[in-house]
DSSP file (Angstrom, degrees, kcal/mol; ACC not computed):
  #  RESIDUE AA STRUCTURE BP1 BP2  ACC     N-H-->O    O-->H-N    N-H-->O    O-->H-N    TCO  KAPPA ALPHA  PHI   PSI    X-CA   Y-CA   Z-CA
    1    1 A M              0   0    0      0, 0.0     2,-0.3     0, 0.0     0, 0.0   0.000 360.0 360.0 360.0  90.6   17.3   55.9   -8.5
    2    2 A S        -     0   0    0      1,-0.0     2,-0.2     0, 0.0     0, 0.0  -0.779 360.0-115.8-111.8 159.7   14.6   58.1   -6.9
    3    3 A T        -     0   0    0     -2,-0.3     2,-0.2     1,-0.1    -1,-0.0  -0.589  32.5-108.0 -91.6 158.3   10.9   57.5   -6.6
    4    4 A S        -     0   0    0     -2,-0.2     4,-0.2     1,-0.1     3,-0.1  -0.495  11.6-156.0 -82.7 150.0    8.3   59.7   -8.3
    5    5 A S     >  +     0   0    0     -2,-0.2     4,-2.5     1,-0.1     5,-0.2   0.281  69.3 103.7-103.6   7.8    6.1   62.1   -6.5
    6    6 A R  H  > S+     0   0    0      1,-0.2     4,-2.8     2,-0.2     5,-0.2   0.895  79.3  51.4 -57.0 -41.6    3.4   62.0   -9.3
    7    7 A F  H  > S+     0   0    0      2,-0.2     4,-2.6     1,-0.2     5,-0.2   0.948 110.9  46.6 -61.9 -49.4    1.2   59.8   -7.1
    8    8 A A  H  > S+     0   0    0      1,-0.2     4,-2.1    -4,-0.2    -1,-0.2   0.906 115.3  46.7 -60.2 -42.7    1.4   62.1   -4.1
    9    9 A V  H  X S+     0   0    0     -4,-2.5     4,-2.8     2,-0.2    -1,-0.2   0.905 111.5  51.1 -67.8 -41.0    0.7   65.2   -6.3
   10   10 A A  H  X S+     0   0    0     -4,-2.8     4,-2.6    -5,-0.2    -2,-0.2   0.906 110.8  48.2 -63.4 -41.6   -2.2   63.4   -8.1
   11   11 A V  H  X S+     0   0    0     -4,-2.6     4,-2.5     2,-0.2     5,-0.2   0.904 111.4  51.4 -64.7 -40.2   -3.8   62.5   -4.7
   12   12 A H  H  X S+     0   0    0     -4,-2.1     4,-2.5    -5,-0.2    -2,-0.2   0.946 111.1  47.8 -58.9 -49.6   -3.3   66.1   -3.6
   13   13 A I  H  X S+     0   0    0     -4,-2.8     4,-2.7     1,-0.2    -2,-0.2   0.943 114.1  45.6 -57.4 -50.9   -5.0   67.4   -6.7
   14   14 A L  H  X S+     0   0    0     -4,-2.6     4,-2.1     1,-0.2    -1,-0.2   0.870 112.8  50.2 -65.1 -37.6   -8.0   65.0   -6.5
   15   15 A T  H  X S+     0   0    0     -4,-2.5     4,-1.1     2,-0.2    -1,-0.2   0.902 111.4  49.1 -67.2 -40.3   -8.5   65.7   -2.7
   16   16 A L  H >< S+     0   0    0     -4,-2.5     3,-0.6    -5,-0.2     4,-0.4   0.922 111.2  49.4 -62.9 -44.2   -8.4   69.4   -3.4
   17   17 A L  H >< S+     0   0    0     -4,-2.7     3,-1.3     1,-0.2    48,-0.3   0.880 107.2  55.7 -62.2 -37.0  -10.9   69.0   -6.2
   18   18 A A  H 3< S+     0   0    0     -4,-2.1    -1,-0.2     1,-0.3    -2,-0.2   0.773 103.2  56.4 -65.7 -25.1  -13.1   66.9   -3.9
   19   19 A S  T << S+     0   0    0     -4,-1.1     2,-0.4    -3,-0.6    -1,-0.3   0.548  99.8  73.4 -83.2  -6.8  -13.1   69.8   -1.4
   20   20 A S    <   -     0   0    0     -3,-1.3     4,-0.1    -4,-0.4     0, 0.0  -0.884  58.8-159.7-116.8 139.2  -14.5   72.2   -3.9
   21   21 A A  S    S+     0   0    0     -2,-0.4    -1,-0.1     2,-0.1    -4,-0.0   0.630  83.3  56.7 -83.5 -14.9  -18.0   72.6   -5.4
   22   22 A E  S    S-     0   0    0      1,-0.1    41,-0.1    -5,-0.0    -2,-0.1  -0.797  98.9 -91.2-115.5 155.9  -16.6   74.6   -8.3
   23   23 A P        -     0   0    0      0, 0.0    41,-0.2     0, 0.0    -2,-0.1  -0.383  43.1-139.3 -61.5 144.6  -14.0   73.7  -10.9
   24   24 A L  B     -A   63   0A   0     39,-2.7    39,-2.9    -4,-0.1     2,-0.1  -0.902   9.4-124.1-112.2 136.1  -10.5   74.9   -9.9
   25   25 A P    >>  -     0   0    0      0, 0.0     4,-2.1     0, 0.0     3,-0.5  -0.411  24.8-116.1 -73.9 154.1   -7.9   76.5  -12.1
   26   26 A S  H 3> S+     0   0    0      1,-0.2     4,-2.9     2,-0.2     5,-0.2   0.806 113.9  60.5 -61.0 -29.8   -4.5   75.0  -12.4
   27   27 A S  H 3> S+     0   0    0      2,-0.2     4,-1.8     1,-0.2    -1,-0.2   0.902 106.8  45.0 -66.2 -39.6   -2.9   78.1  -10.9
   28   28 A L  H <> S+     0   0    0     -3,-0.5     4,-1.8     2,-0.2    -2,-0.2   0.920 114.7  48.3 -67.5 -43.8   -4.9   77.6   -7.7
   29   29 A I  H  X S+     0   0    0     -4,-2.1     4,-2.6     1,-0.2     5,-0.2   0.927 110.1  52.2 -61.7 -45.0   -4.1   73.9   -7.6
   30   30 A A  H  X>S+     0   0    0     -4,-2.9     4,-2.8     1,-0.2     5,-1.8   0.875 106.7  54.1 -59.9 -37.9   -0.4   74.6   -8.2
   31   31 A G  H  <5S+     0   0    0     -4,-1.8    -1,-0.2     2,-0.2    -2,-0.2   0.883 110.5  45.9 -64.0 -38.1   -0.4   77.1   -5.3
   32   32 A S  H  <5S+     0   0    0     -4,-1.8    -2,-0.2     1,-0.2    -1,-0.2   0.915 117.7  42.3 -68.6 -43.5   -1.9   74.4   -3.0
   33   33 A V  H  <5S-     0   0    0     -4,-2.6    -2,-0.2    -5,-0.1    -1,-0.2   0.826 106.7-126.3 -73.0 -32.2    0.6   71.7   -4.2
   34   34 A G  T  <5S+     0   0    0     -4,-2.8     2,-0.2     1,-0.3    -3,-0.2   0.848  72.9  98.1  85.9  38.1    3.6   74.1   -4.2
   35   35 A T  S   <S-     0   0    0     -5,-1.8    -1,-0.3    -6,-0.1    -2,-0.1  -0.792  79.3 -71.4-142.7-175.9    4.6   73.5   -7.8
   36   36 A N    >>  -     0   0    0     -2,-0.2     4,-1.5     1,-0.1     3,-0.6  -0.551  35.8-122.1 -88.3 151.3    4.2   75.0  -11.2
   37   37 A P  H 3> S+     0   0    0      0, 0.0     4,-2.9     0, 0.0     5,-0.2   0.773 107.9  65.1 -61.0 -27.5    0.9   75.0  -13.1
   38   38 A A  H 3> S+     0   0    0      2,-0.2     4,-2.0     1,-0.2     5,-0.1   0.919 103.3  46.4 -63.2 -42.3    2.4   73.2  -16.1
   39   39 A L  H <> S+     0   0    0     -3,-0.6     4,-2.3     2,-0.2    -1,-0.2   0.915 112.8  50.7 -63.5 -42.5    3.1   70.1  -14.0
   40   40 A I  H  X S+     0   0    0     -4,-1.5     4,-3.0     1,-0.2     5,-0.2   0.930 109.5  50.0 -61.5 -45.8   -0.5   70.3  -12.6
   41   41 A R  H  X S+     0   0    0     -4,-2.9     4,-2.2     1,-0.2    -1,-0.2   0.881 109.5  52.1 -61.9 -37.8   -1.9   70.6  -16.2
   42   42 A R  H  X S+     0   0    0     -4,-2.0     4,-1.8     2,-0.2    -1,-0.2   0.938 113.4  43.0 -63.3 -47.0    0.1   67.5  -17.3
   43   43 A L  H  X S+     0   0    0     -4,-2.3     4,-2.7     1,-0.2     5,-0.2   0.901 111.9  53.6 -67.0 -40.1   -1.2   65.4  -14.4
   44   44 A I  H  X S+     0   0    0     -4,-3.0     4,-2.8     1,-0.2    -1,-0.2   0.892 105.9  55.2 -61.3 -37.7   -4.8   66.7  -14.8
   45   45 A G  H  X S+     0   0    0     -4,-2.2     4,-2.4    -5,-0.2    -1,-0.2   0.921 109.6  45.6 -59.6 -44.3   -4.5   65.6  -18.4
   46   46 A Q  H  X S+     0   0    0     -4,-1.8     4,-1.5     2,-0.2    -2,-0.2   0.920 114.4  48.1 -64.0 -43.4   -3.6   62.1  -17.4
   47   47 A L  H  <>S+     0   0    0     -4,-2.7     5,-2.8     1,-0.2     6,-1.0   0.862 112.4  49.4 -66.9 -35.5   -6.4   62.1  -14.8
   48   48 A A  H ><5S+     0   0    0     -4,-2.8     3,-1.6     4,-0.2    -1,-0.2   0.910 107.3  54.1 -68.7 -42.3   -8.9   63.4  -17.3
   49   49 A E  H 3<5S+     0   0    0     -4,-2.4    -1,-0.2     1,-0.3    -2,-0.2   0.833 108.5  50.8 -60.3 -31.9   -7.9   60.8  -19.9
   50   50 A A  T 3<5S-     0   0    0     -4,-1.5    -1,-0.3    -5,-0.1    -2,-0.2   0.472 119.4-112.1 -85.1  -2.7   -8.5   58.1  -17.2
   51   51 A G  T < 5S+     0   0    0     -3,-1.6    -3,-0.2     2,-0.3    -2,-0.1   0.670  90.0 109.3  82.9  16.8  -12.0   59.6  -16.5
   52   52 A L  S   <S+     0   0    0     -5,-2.8    14,-2.4     1,-0.2    15,-0.7   0.737  77.9  35.9 -94.1 -25.4  -11.2   60.8  -13.0
   53   53 A V  E     -B   65   0A   0     -6,-1.0     2,-0.4    12,-0.3    -2,-0.3  -0.953  63.2-156.7-130.0 145.6  -11.2   64.5  -13.8
   54   54 A A  E     -B   64   0A   0     10,-3.1    10,-2.4    -2,-0.3     2,-0.4  -0.959  14.2-157.2-118.0 142.0  -13.3   66.7  -16.1
   55   55 A T  E     -B   63   0A   0     -2,-0.4     2,-0.4     8,-0.2     8,-0.2  -0.906   6.6-166.4-121.3 149.4  -12.0   70.1  -17.3
   56   56 A T  E     -B   62   0A   0      6,-2.4     6,-1.5    -2,-0.4     2,-0.1  -0.976  15.0-135.8-130.7 147.1  -13.8   73.1  -18.7
   57   57 A M        +     0   0    0     -2,-0.4     3,-0.2     4,-0.2     2,-0.1  -0.460  55.2  56.8 -94.5 168.8  -12.3   76.1  -20.5
   58   58 A G  S >  S-     0   0    0      1,-0.2     3,-1.6    -2,-0.1    -2,-0.1  -0.348  99.0 -51.2 104.1 178.5  -13.0   79.8  -20.0
   59   59 A S  T 3  S+     0   0    0      1,-0.3    -1,-0.2    -2,-0.1    -2,-0.0   0.768 139.4  37.2 -65.9 -26.7  -12.8   82.3  -17.2
   60   60 A T  T 3  S+     0   0    0     -3,-0.2    -1,-0.3     2,-0.1    -2,-0.1   0.213 100.9 110.5-106.1  14.4  -14.9   80.1  -14.8
   61   61 A G    <   +     0   0    0     -3,-1.6     2,-0.3   -39,-0.1    -4,-0.2  -0.072  28.3 115.5 -81.2-177.3  -13.3   76.9  -16.1
   62   62 A G  E     - B   0  56A   0     -6,-1.5    -6,-2.4   -37,-0.1     2,-0.4  -0.982  61.8 -44.7 151.6-157.4  -10.9   74.6  -14.4
   63   63 A A  E     +AB  24  55A   0    -39,-2.9   -39,-2.7    -2,-0.3     2,-0.3  -0.837  47.1 169.5-111.1 146.1  -10.8   71.0  -13.2
   64   64 A A  E     - B   0  54A   0    -10,-2.4   -10,-3.1    -2,-0.4     2,-0.1  -0.957  44.7 -83.4-145.1 160.5  -13.4   69.1  -11.2
   65   65 A L  E     - B   0  53A   0     -2,-0.3   -12,-0.3   -48,-0.3   -13,-0.1  -0.448  28.0-156.4 -65.1 139.5  -13.9   65.5  -10.3
   66   66 A A  S    S+     0   0    0    -14,-2.4   -13,-0.2    -2,-0.1    -1,-0.1   0.608  79.4  29.6 -90.0 -15.3  -15.6   63.5  -13.0
   67   67 A R  S    S-     0   0    0    -15,-0.7     5,-0.1   -13,-0.0   -13,-0.1  -0.901 104.3 -75.8-136.0 163.1  -16.8   60.9  -10.6
   68   68 A P    >   -     0   0    0      0, 0.0     3,-2.0     0, 0.0     4,-0.3  -0.360  40.8-124.5 -60.0 141.3  -17.8   60.9   -6.9
   69   69 A A  G >  S+     0   0    0      1,-0.3    60,-1.4     2,-0.2     3,-1.2   0.812 109.7  62.6 -57.9 -31.6  -14.8   61.1   -4.6
   70   70 A A  G 3  S+     0   0    0      1,-0.2    -1,-0.3    58,-0.2    60,-0.0   0.647 101.4  52.5 -70.6 -13.5  -16.1   57.9   -2.8
   71   71 A S  G <  S+     0   0    0     -3,-2.0     2,-0.7    56,-0.1    -1,-0.2   0.405  90.3  86.5-102.6   2.3  -15.7   56.0   -6.1
   72   72 A I    <   -     0   0    0     -3,-1.2    56,-2.1    -4,-0.3    57,-0.3  -0.900  63.5-162.3-106.7 113.5  -12.1   56.9   -6.8
   73   73 A T  B  >  -C  127   0B   0     -2,-0.7     4,-1.7    54,-0.2    54,-0.2  -0.585  28.6-122.7 -92.4 156.5   -9.5   54.6   -5.1
   74   74 A L  H  > S+     0   0    0     52,-2.5     4,-2.8    49,-1.1    50,-0.2   0.781 112.7  62.5 -66.0 -26.0   -5.9   55.4   -4.6
   75   75 A L  H  > S+     0   0    0     48,-1.0     4,-2.4    51,-0.3    -1,-0.2   0.920 102.7  49.2 -64.9 -42.0   -5.1   52.3   -6.5
   76   76 A E  H  > S+     0   0    0      2,-0.2     4,-1.6     1,-0.2    -2,-0.2   0.934 112.3  48.5 -59.2 -45.5   -6.8   53.7   -9.6
   77   77 A V  H  X S+     0   0    0     -4,-1.7     4,-2.2     1,-0.2     3,-0.3   0.930 110.5  50.7 -61.5 -46.6   -4.8   57.0   -9.1
   78   78 A F  H  X S+     0   0    0     -4,-2.8     4,-2.4     1,-0.2    -1,-0.2   0.923 110.3  49.3 -57.4 -46.1   -1.5   55.1   -8.7
   79   79 A R  H  < S+     0   0    0     -4,-2.4    -1,-0.2     1,-0.2    -2,-0.2   0.781 111.3  50.7 -67.8 -26.1   -2.1   53.1  -11.9
   80   80 A V  H  < S+     0   0    0     -4,-1.6    -1,-0.2    -3,-0.3    -2,-0.2   0.911 122.3  26.6 -75.1 -43.6   -2.9   56.2  -13.9
   81   81 A V  H  < S+     0   0    0     -4,-2.2     2,-0.4    -5,-0.1    -2,-0.2   0.674 106.9  73.3-102.1 -17.6    0.1   58.3  -12.9
   82   82 A E     <  -     0   0    0     -4,-2.4     3,-0.0    -5,-0.3     0, 0.0  -0.793  50.2-170.7-102.3 142.8    2.9   55.8  -12.1
   83   83 A T        +     0   0    0     -2,-0.4     2,-0.3     2,-0.1    -1,-0.1   0.531  64.3  60.0-107.3  -9.3    4.7   53.8  -14.8
   84   84 A T  S    S-     0   0    0      1,-0.1     4,-0.1     2,-0.0     2,-0.0  -0.824  80.7-108.2-121.5 160.4    6.7   51.4  -12.7
   85   85 A A        -     0   0    0     -2,-0.3     3,-0.1     2,-0.1    -2,-0.1  -0.260  41.8-100.1 -72.9 168.8    6.0   48.7  -10.2
   86   86 A L  S    S+     0   0    0      1,-0.2     2,-0.5    26,-0.1    -1,-0.1   0.912 113.0  24.3 -57.4 -45.7    6.7   49.2   -6.5
   87   87 A I  S    S-     0   0    0     25,-0.1     2,-0.3    22,-0.1    -1,-0.2  -0.989  76.6-158.5-124.9 125.6    9.9   47.1   -6.8
   88   88 A T        -     0   0    0     -2,-0.5     3,-0.1    -3,-0.1     2,-0.1  -0.804  14.1-133.7-102.9 148.6   11.7   46.8  -10.2
   89   89 A L        -     0   0    0     -2,-0.3    -1,-0.1     1,-0.2    16,-0.0  -0.236  50.0 -45.8 -89.3-179.1   14.1   43.9  -10.8
   90   90 A H        -     0   0    0      1,-0.1    -1,-0.2    -2,-0.1     3,-0.0  -0.087  40.7-146.2 -47.6 140.6   17.6   44.0  -12.4
   91   91 A Q  S    S+     0   0    0     -3,-0.1     2,-0.3     2,-0.1    -1,-0.1   0.775  87.4  37.4 -79.3 -28.4   17.9   46.1  -15.5
   92   92 A S  S    S-     0   0    0      0, 0.0    -1,-0.0     0, 0.0    -2,-0.0  -0.861 101.8 -91.6-120.7 159.0   20.5   43.7  -17.0
   93   93 A A        -     0   0    0     -2,-0.3    -2,-0.1     1,-0.1     8,-0.1  -0.516  42.1-126.7 -71.9 126.6   20.6   40.0  -16.7
   94   94 A P        -     0   0    0      0, 0.0    -1,-0.1     0, 0.0     7,-0.0  -0.232  42.4 -77.7 -65.3 163.9   22.6   38.7  -13.7
   95   95 A N    >   -     0   0    0      1,-0.2     3,-1.3     2,-0.1     7,-0.2  -0.506  36.7-158.6 -68.0 114.6   25.5   36.2  -14.3
   96   96 A P  T 3  S+     0   0    0      0, 0.0    -1,-0.2     0, 0.0     6,-0.1   0.653  89.1  65.8 -71.2 -14.0   23.9   32.8  -14.8
   97   97 A A  T 3  S+     0   0    0      4,-0.1     2,-0.4     5,-0.0    -2,-0.1   0.650  90.6  77.1 -79.5 -14.6   27.2   31.1  -13.9
   98   98 A C  S <> S-     0   0    0     -3,-1.3     4,-2.8     1,-0.1     5,-0.2  -0.811  80.4-137.6 -97.1 135.2   26.9   32.5  -10.3
   99   99 A M  H  > S+     0   0    0     -2,-0.4     4,-1.7     2,-0.2     5,-0.2   0.927 107.0  41.9 -56.6 -47.3   24.4   30.7   -8.0
  100  100 A V  H  > S+     0   0    0      1,-0.2     4,-2.7     2,-0.2    -1,-0.2   0.933 115.1  50.7 -66.7 -45.6   23.1   34.0   -6.7
  101  101 A G  H  4 S+     0   0    0      1,-0.2     4,-0.4     2,-0.2    -2,-0.2   0.870 112.2  48.0 -58.3 -38.2   23.0   35.6  -10.1
  102  102 A R  H  < S+     0   0    0     -4,-2.8     4,-0.2    -7,-0.2    -1,-0.2   0.837 124.6  27.8 -71.7 -34.4   21.1   32.6  -11.5
  103  103 A E  H  X S+     0   0    0     -4,-1.7     4,-2.0    -5,-0.2     5,-0.2   0.584  95.7  85.8-108.2 -13.8   18.5   32.5   -8.7
  104  104 A I  H  X S+     0   0    0     -4,-2.7     4,-3.1     1,-0.2     5,-0.3   0.864  85.7  56.5 -64.4 -37.3   18.1   36.1   -7.4
  105  105 A T  H  > S+     0   0    0     -4,-0.4     4,-2.4     1,-0.2    -1,-0.2   0.929 110.3  44.1 -62.4 -45.3   15.6   37.2   -9.9
  106  106 A G  H  > S+     0   0    0     -4,-0.2     4,-1.6     2,-0.2    -1,-0.2   0.912 116.1  47.1 -64.6 -42.4   13.1   34.5   -9.1
  107  107 A A  H  X S+     0   0    0     -4,-2.0     4,-1.4     1,-0.2    -2,-0.2   0.921 115.5  45.0 -65.3 -44.0   13.6   34.9   -5.3
  108  108 A L  H  X S+     0   0    0     -4,-3.1     4,-3.0     1,-0.2     5,-0.2   0.856 107.1  59.5 -69.2 -34.9   13.3   38.7   -5.6
  109  109 A R  H  X S+     0   0    0     -4,-2.4     4,-2.8    -5,-0.3    -1,-0.2   0.895 102.7  53.3 -60.3 -40.0   10.2   38.4   -7.9
  110  110 A K  H  X S+     0   0    0     -4,-1.6     4,-1.9     2,-0.2    -1,-0.2   0.929 113.0  43.0 -60.1 -45.6    8.4   36.5   -5.2
  111  111 A V  H  X S+     0   0    0     -4,-1.4     4,-2.7     2,-0.2    -2,-0.2   0.924 114.5  50.3 -66.2 -44.9    9.0   39.2   -2.6
  112  112 A A  H  X S+     0   0    0     -4,-3.0     4,-2.7     1,-0.2    -2,-0.2   0.895 109.4  51.2 -62.0 -41.3    8.2   42.0   -5.1
  113  113 A D  H  X S+     0   0    0     -4,-2.8     4,-2.3    -5,-0.2    -1,-0.2   0.905 111.8  46.8 -63.7 -41.6    4.9   40.3   -6.1
  114  114 A R  H  X S+     0   0    0     -4,-1.9     4,-2.2    -5,-0.2    -2,-0.2   0.919 113.7  48.1 -66.0 -43.1    3.9   40.0   -2.4
  115  115 A A  H  X S+     0   0    0     -4,-2.7     4,-2.4     2,-0.2    -2,-0.2   0.918 112.3  49.0 -63.2 -43.6    4.9   43.6   -1.7
  116  116 A Q  H  X S+     0   0    0     -4,-2.7     4,-3.0     1,-0.2    -1,-0.2   0.910 110.8  50.5 -62.3 -42.9    3.0   44.9   -4.8
  117  117 A A  H  X S+     0   0    0     -4,-2.3     4,-2.3     2,-0.2    -1,-0.2   0.894 110.7  49.3 -63.6 -39.8   -0.1   42.9   -3.8
  118  118 A A  H  X S+     0   0    0     -4,-2.2     4,-2.1     2,-0.2    -2,-0.2   0.917 113.4  46.0 -66.0 -42.6    0.0   44.3   -0.2
  119  119 A M  H  X S+     0   0    0     -4,-2.4     4,-2.9     2,-0.2     5,-0.3   0.938 112.4  50.6 -64.5 -45.9    0.3   47.9   -1.6
  120  120 A D  H  X S+     0   0    0     -4,-3.0     4,-2.4     1,-0.2    -2,-0.2   0.909 110.3  49.9 -58.8 -42.9   -2.4   47.3   -4.1
  121  121 A E  H  X S+     0   0    0     -4,-2.3     4,-0.9     2,-0.2    -1,-0.2   0.911 112.7  46.9 -63.2 -42.4   -4.8   46.0   -1.4
  122  122 A T  H >< S+     0   0    0     -4,-2.1     3,-0.8     1,-0.2    -2,-0.2   0.946 114.3  45.8 -64.1 -48.9   -4.1   48.9    0.8
  123  123 A L  H >< S+     0   0    0     -4,-2.9     3,-1.3     1,-0.2   -49,-1.1   0.840 107.6  58.3 -65.5 -33.3   -4.5   51.5   -1.9
  124  124 A A  H 3< S+     0   0    0     -4,-2.4    -1,-0.2    -5,-0.3    -2,-0.2   0.756 102.9  55.3 -66.9 -23.4   -7.7   49.8   -3.2
  125  125 A G  T << S+     0   0    0     -4,-0.9     2,-0.4    -3,-0.8    -1,-0.2   0.406  97.3  74.4 -90.4   2.1   -9.2   50.3    0.3
  126  126 A V    <   -     0   0    0     -3,-1.3   -52,-2.5    -4,-0.2   -51,-0.3  -0.962  62.4-168.0-120.6 131.4   -8.7   54.1    0.4
  127  127 A T  B  >  -C   73   0B   0     -2,-0.4     4,-1.9   -54,-0.2   -54,-0.2  -0.675  37.2-111.4-110.6 167.1  -10.8   56.6   -1.6
  128  128 A I  H  > S+     0   0    0    -56,-2.1     4,-2.5   -59,-0.9   -58,-0.2   0.868 119.8  57.7 -62.7 -35.9  -10.4   60.2   -2.3
  129  129 A A  H  > S+     0   0    0    -60,-1.4     4,-2.2   -57,-0.3    -1,-0.2   0.910 106.6  47.0 -61.2 -41.8  -13.4   60.8   -0.1
  130  130 A S  H  > S+     0   0    0    -61,-0.2     4,-2.1     2,-0.2    -1,-0.2   0.844 110.0  53.5 -70.7 -31.3  -11.6   59.2    2.8
  131  131 A M  H  X S+     0   0    0     -4,-1.9     4,-2.4     2,-0.2    -2,-0.2   0.928 109.3  48.6 -64.6 -44.2   -8.5   61.2    2.1
  132  132 A L  H  X S+     0   0    0     -4,-2.5     4,-2.8     1,-0.2    -2,-0.2   0.906 109.7  52.3 -61.8 -41.4  -10.6   64.4    2.2
  133  133 A A  H  X S+     0   0    0     -4,-2.2     4,-2.4     1,-0.2    -1,-0.2   0.906 109.8  48.9 -61.2 -41.4  -12.1   63.2    5.5
  134  134 A D  H  X S+     0   0    0     -4,-2.1     4,-2.4     2,-0.2    -2,-0.2   0.906 111.8  49.1 -63.8 -41.5   -8.6   62.7    6.9
  135  135 A V  H  X S+     0   0    0     -4,-2.4     4,-2.2     2,-0.2    -2,-0.2   0.924 111.8  48.6 -63.3 -44.8   -7.5   66.1    5.8
  136  136 A E  H  X S+     0   0    0     -4,-2.8     4,-2.2     2,-0.2    -2,-0.2   0.892 111.0  50.2 -64.7 -39.6  -10.6   67.7    7.3
  137  137 A R  H  X S+     0   0    0     -4,-2.4     4,-2.4     2,-0.2    -1,-0.2   0.921 110.8  49.7 -63.2 -43.3  -10.1   65.9   10.6
  138  138 A G  H  X S+     0   0    0     -4,-2.4     4,-2.0     1,-0.2    -2,-0.2   0.885 110.0  50.7 -62.5 -38.2   -6.5   67.1   10.7
  139  139 A S  H  X S+     0   0    0     -4,-2.2     4,-1.5     2,-0.2    -1,-0.2   0.900 110.0  49.8 -66.3 -41.1   -7.6   70.6   10.0
  140  140 A Q  H  X S+     0   0    0     -4,-2.2     4,-0.8     1,-0.2    -2,-0.2   0.899 110.2  50.2 -64.8 -40.9  -10.1   70.5   12.9
  141  141 A R  H >< S+     0   0    0     -4,-2.4     3,-0.7     1,-0.2    -1,-0.2   0.898 108.3  53.5 -63.5 -39.6   -7.4   69.1   15.3
  142  142 A R  H 3< S+     0   0    0     -4,-2.0    -1,-0.2     1,-0.2    -2,-0.2   0.837 103.8  56.7 -64.9 -32.2   -5.1   71.9   14.3
  143  143 A K  H 3<        0   0    0     -4,-1.5    -1,-0.2     1,-0.2    -2,-0.2   0.731 360.0 360.0 -71.8 -21.7   -7.7   74.5   15.1
  144  144 A R    <<        0   0    0     -4,-0.8    -1,-0.2    -3,-0.7    -2,-0.2   0.476 360.0 360.0 -74.5 360.0   -8.1   73.3   18.7
């Protein structure tokens, strides 16, 4: 049971695109992310389908943001690239003859719903523009 890195990679891609005035090829993006261009193209396809990225073909083509970075929230990105909730419940039905088995799903659902709402609220308050600003601040501190 491992968690996906699609969200982290998608935020990386979008932040990189926000830093560039020109469309970027998947090979350049893959070099920044440290992964293969096929994975990047797959994620860019999802982001494009959601209207967050626009792509152009040709020698000067690549990917660019389809909307201003300040209008793209991390919650939108999460919902585009992740397929599961923050916390998933049992895959099989617990034993209804057991007190814990009978009641655990409802108890855990309450906690999971609160955790999901807190994460959603946090991600909704962060934009790609603010991620780029954080990256730029970190780069400036490193130069000192």
